[in-house]
Structure formats: C-alpha cells, structure tokens
C-alpha positions in Angstrom: 102.5 69.8 107.4 100.1 67.0 106.9 97.5 69.1 108.9 98.0 72.1 106.2 97.6 69.9 103.7 94.3 68.4 104.7 93.0 72.4 105.6 93.7 72.8 102.0 91.9 69.5 100.7 88.8 70.4 102.2 89.2 74.2 101.2 89.5 74.0 97.6 86.3 72.6 96.7 84.5 75.7 98.3 86.1 78.5 96.3 84.4 80.2 93.7 86.8 79.2 90.7 87.2 81.3 87.3 87.5 79.8 83.9 90.9 81.3 82.2 89.1 81.7 79.0 92.3 83.2 77.7 94.0 79.4 77.8 91.0 77.7 76.5 92.1 75.3 73.7 95.4 75.3 75.3 96.6 75.1 78.9 93.7 75.0 80.5 93.0 76.2 83.9 90.8 77.9 86.5 92.0 80.2 88.9 90.8 82.8 91.8 92.5 86.0 92.9 93.6 87.1 96.2 91.3 89.8 97.7 88.7 89.4 94.8 87.6 86.0 94.8 89.0 84.5 98.1 90.1 86.2 101.2 93.6 87.6 101.9 94.6 85.5 104.6 93.2 82.2 103.5 94.7 82.5 100.3 98.2 83.5 102.1 98.1 80.1 104.3 97.2 78.2 100.9 99.8 79.6 99.2 102.5 78.8 101.7 101.6 75.1 102.1 101.4 74.7 98.1 104.7 76.1 97.8 106.1 74.1 100.8 104.6 70.7 100.2 104.4 70.6 96.1 106.9 69.8 93.6 108.7 71.7 90.7 106.8 71.0 87.5 107.3 72.2 83.6 104.5 74.7 82.4 106.0 74.8 79.1 109.5 76.4 79.2 108.1 77.9 82.8 108.8 76.1 86.0 106.2 76.0 88.4 105.6 74.6 92.1 102.6 72.5 91.7 101.0 70.7 94.6 99.1 67.7 93.7 95.9 66.3 95.7 94.6 63.1 93.9 91.8 63.0 96.5 89.9 66.1 95.7 87.0 67.3 93.5 85.8 70.3 92.2 83.4 71.3 89.4 85.6 72.4 85.9 85.1 74.3 83.1 83.8 77.4 81.9 80.8 79.3 84.3 78.2 78.5 85.8 80.4 75.7 87.7 77.5 73.8 89.2 76.7 72.6 85.6 80.1 70.9 84.9 81.3 67.5 85.8 83.1 66.7 88.9 87.0 66.6 88.3 88.3 64.7 90.9 92.0 65.0 91.3 93.3 68.1 91.0 96.8 70.3 91.1 97.2 73.8 92.4 100.0 76.5 91.7 101.1 79.9 92.1 102.7 82.8 89.8 105.2 84.1 92.3 107.5 82.7 95.0 106.5 85.6 97.3 103.5 86.3 99.4 103.8 90.0 99.0 103.6 89.5 95.3 101.5 86.4 94.7 97.7 87.2 93.5 96.6 84.4 91.7 96.3 80.5 92.2 95.6 78.1 89.7 93.8 74.8 89.4 93.8 72.2 86.7 93.2 68.5 86.5 95.8 66.4 88.4 96.7 64.6 84.7 96.9 67.8 82.7 100.8 68.1 81.5 102.1 71.4 79.8 105.1 70.3 78.0 108.1 68.2 78.8 108.5 67.2 82.5 112.1 67.4 83.2 112.1 69.6 86.2 114.2 68.7 89.5 113.5 66.5 92.1 113.1 68.0 95.7 111.2 65.1 96.8 112.1 64.6 100.7 110.6 63.3 103.8 112.2 65.9 105.9 109.9 68.9 107.1 111.9 72.0 108.4 110.3 75.1 110.1 111.2 77.4 107.2 109.5 75.6 104.6 105.9 77.4 105.3 107.4 80.8 105.8 109.6 80.1 102.2 107.4 82.6 100.7 108.2 85.3 103.3 112.1 84.6 103.1 112.9 87.2 99.7 111.1 90.1 101.4 112.7 89.6 104.8 116.1 89.3 103.2 115.9 92.4 101.6 114.3 94.8 104.6 116.8 93.3 106.5 120.1 95.2 104.8 122.0 92.5 103.9 121.9 93.0 100.1 124.2 96.0 100.6 127.3 93.1 101.3 126.6 91.8 98.0 129.4 94.3 96.5 132.0 92.7 99.1 131.3 89.5 98.2 131.1 89.8 94.3 134.8 91.1 94.7 135.5 87.6 95.7 135.3 86.7 92.0 133.3 83.0 92.5 131.8 82.9 89.4 134.6 81.8 87.3 134.3 78.0 88.9 131.8 75.4 89.6 130.2 76.7 93.2 128.8 74.1 95.8 126.4 76.2 97.8 125.8 74.7 101.5 122.7 75.9 103.1 121.5 77.7 99.8 118.4 79.1 101.6 116.4 80.5 99.0 119.6 81.4 96.5 120.8 84.4 97.9 124.2 83.5 96.3 122.5 83.6 92.7 120.4 86.5 93.4 123.7 88.6 94.3 125.7 86.8 91.3 128.0 85.0 93.0 127.4 81.8 91.0 126.2 81.5 87.3 125.1 79.0 84.9 128.5 78.6 82.6 130.5 76.6 85.6 127.8 75.4 87.5 126.1 75.4 90.6 125.1 72.8 93.3 122.5 73.6 96.1 122.0 71.9 99.4 119.1 73.4 101.6 117.1 71.4 104.0 113.9 73.3 103.6 112.0 72.1 100.5 110.3 75.4 100.5 113.4 77.6 100.6 114.6 75.1 97.6 111.4 75.6 95.9 111.8 79.4 95.9 115.5 79.1 94.5 114.3 77.2 91.7 111.4 79.5 91.2 113.7 82.2 90.3 116.6 80.7 88.7 115.1 77.8 86.7 118.2 76.6 84.9 119.6 75.4 88.1 119.4 71.4 87.8 121.9 69.9 90.7 120.0 70.6 94.0 119.6 68.4 97.1 117.0 68.8 99.7 118.9 67.4 102.6 121.0 68.5 105.6 124.4 69.5 104.6 126.2 66.7 107.0 124.1 64.2 105.1 125.3 65.5 101.9 128.8 65.7 102.8 128.5 62.5 104.1 127.5 60.5 100.8 130.2 62.5 99.1 133.0 61.9 101.3 136.0 61.4 98.5 134.6 64.4 96.4 137.0 67.1 95.7 135.2 70.4 95.0 136.2 73.9 93.8 134.3 76.6 95.3 132.3 75.9 98.4 130.5 78.9 100.2 128.2 78.8 103.0 126.7 82.2 103.9 124.7 84.1 106.0 125.1 82.5 108.9 124.7 78.6 107.4 128.9 78.5 108.0 127.8 78.5 112.1 125.9 75.2 111.6 129.0 73.3 109.8 130.8 71.3 112.6 134.5 72.5 113.2 136.2 69.2 111.9 133.8 69.8 108.9 135.1 73.1 108.4 138.8 71.7 108.4 137.9 68.8 106.1 136.2 71.2 103.3 139.2 73.2 103.3 141.6 69.9 102.8 139.1 68.8 99.5 138.2 72.2 98.2 140.0 74.6 96.3 138.7 77.7 97.5 136.1 78.2 100.9 134.0 80.9 101.3 132.4 81.0 104.8 130.1 83.4 106.7 129.6 82.7 110.4 127.0 84.4 112.7 129.0 86.9 114.7 127.9 86.2 118.6 124.9 84.3 119.0 121.9 86.2 118.0 118.5 85.4 118.7 117.3 86.0 115.5 118.6 86.5 112.3 117.3 88.1 109.0 114.8 85.7 108.5 113.7 83.6 111.4 114.8 82.6 114.9 118.3 81.4 114.8 119.1 78.4 117.2 122.3 78.2 116.9 124.3 74.7 117.8 126.8 74.1 120.5 129.8 74.1 118.4 129.0 77.8 116.6 131.5 79.3 118.2 134.2 76.6 117.9 133.1 76.3 114.3 134.2 80.5 113.5 137.5 79.4 115.4 138.1 76.7 113.1 137.6 79.0 110.1 139.7 81.4 111.2 142.8 79.2 112.1 142.8 77.2 108.6 146.2 77.7 106.8 146.1 81.0 104.5 142.5 81.9 105.8 141.8 85.6 105.4 138.7 86.7 107.7 137.1 90.2 107.9 133.8 91.4 110.0 131.0 91.9 107.0 127.7 93.3 108.7 126.5 91.1 111.6 128.8 88.3 110.4 132.6 87.0 110.2 133.6 86.4 106.5 136.5 83.9 106.0 138.3 83.0 102.7 140.8 80.1 102.5 
C-alpha cells in the first residue's frame, strides 16, 4: 500500500485540475474527470488507492472517503493554475464506491473542513488483499447471481434485533435488507477498503470494527449477542470452537459456509483455512440447528 500511495503522491501534481466554480465561496475544490482530464487506467488505479487507504470524513451531511497527502503540493484555485499559489498538503476523494461508476476525483487543501466531522474511525495497521479491490466488489457481487439468495435470507426475519455481522465485507447484509437502523448493526471486517464501501452506501452505520473477527471476539469474550450473522462464506473462516462459543453467547446464529472448497468465490481467490470443513460440520451439529443448501453455500440457523 505504501508503494501505491507514493505512486499517487507523485502523480497528483502532474494532473490538470479543474476548478469547481459552482462551489466557489462554499465547499471550494478542484476535480478531474475519468477519460476527459485523466487516462482511465490511471484514474482507476488512483481511485482504488484513495478508497483503500483513505478515511471516512464528512462533506456536510455526506460521508466521503478522503486520502490526505500532507507533503504533496499543487497549484490551487481558478484557472490558469500556473498563476496560482502552491497549496501544500491536499486531500483527495471520490464520488462513488464503484470503479464502474466513479467518474470524478476531487482535491482540496488538507485543512479544508466541510461541516461537523463525526464520521466513524477505520484506522488500522492491517493490510488486506481485498483493500485495493474493494471498488470492484459490488459489481462482482451482483454479477455472481448471489443477489437471488436474498429473498430466502430475508425470510429469516433478522431485522427485529441488533445484528452483529462477522465478515461484513462491503455490507451485503445491509444491501439485502437483512439488518436496519432501528435495532442496530455492528460491522466487523478486516479489509479497510471493504468497510469504506459499506460506510459509503449505508451512512447511518456507526459501530464498525476494522480487524479480524477472532480479534474482535477475543476482545469481547464475555459479551452476549442478539443476532450474529456470518454470510457468503465468511463463516468458513470461523474455527469450530468459536462457532460453538458463539452459539452459547447468541440468541440467534446465522451462518453461510462454503460448500466444498472452491478455488474462487464471487469476488476473489478463496483460500479456505484447514478447519473450514470442521467449521461447517460444527455448525450443523449445534443444538436445534437447521441447515439447507443455498446456492453454493450451506445455510445454518441455530
């Protein structure tokens, strides 16, 4: 990631930034458009870095993902930029969480603030292989056909209690309407980029934890849960003993294990742990558990 940020920092001063005149006197900033002011491949590489390595910040009511580059200098203001004072310290943000949709990349002084700053914190020292691919997640999710499983999952009626989502990825459970704001939602996901996609789409979410599921659960070893979910293969990474522990600490447990050992799932290469089969078996053996095949997954409710 550091290498990608260094590449971006070297690129930014060379771009032909356009002044956003409609925001003059308000939220002043400049921008470039993919395919018009910036080569599409360069734009998309930059977008992935910003989304993966940035942080949630508020643009008044809207939450964006901003990447701050405190040592980068660019001429800033109305054209012609060559006559403008150098602005050292900038921040970058996008207008979408999808590569296929994202067209505009914005820049402003790093000191610029747009309204009250109360966005969730996603800072972490972890780097996930999914971080730089997060902007492609929803396109892959929809293309895979797994949205067709949503109706069966909605029949489980999960929205009437607080939902703790272990391996929330880009917020598929929220996208499918399996959890809502009224009763609360906790997202646990080790990929910062995927968590940023979740927050970009579901801006009411506040309780987020960017860390491995095991570390989250170890820190809350005495907590009891209402509804715990781990969907679309995320449950395959839970150890068998953890599944039994979660059952004892939860009023409801909903797990979707991979069936078999796929080389790929809907998004990326899947390297299942050695205990994946034992984990699936442990779920089906829980007292009162009901299991059924759901697409390429085994759905277990206990």
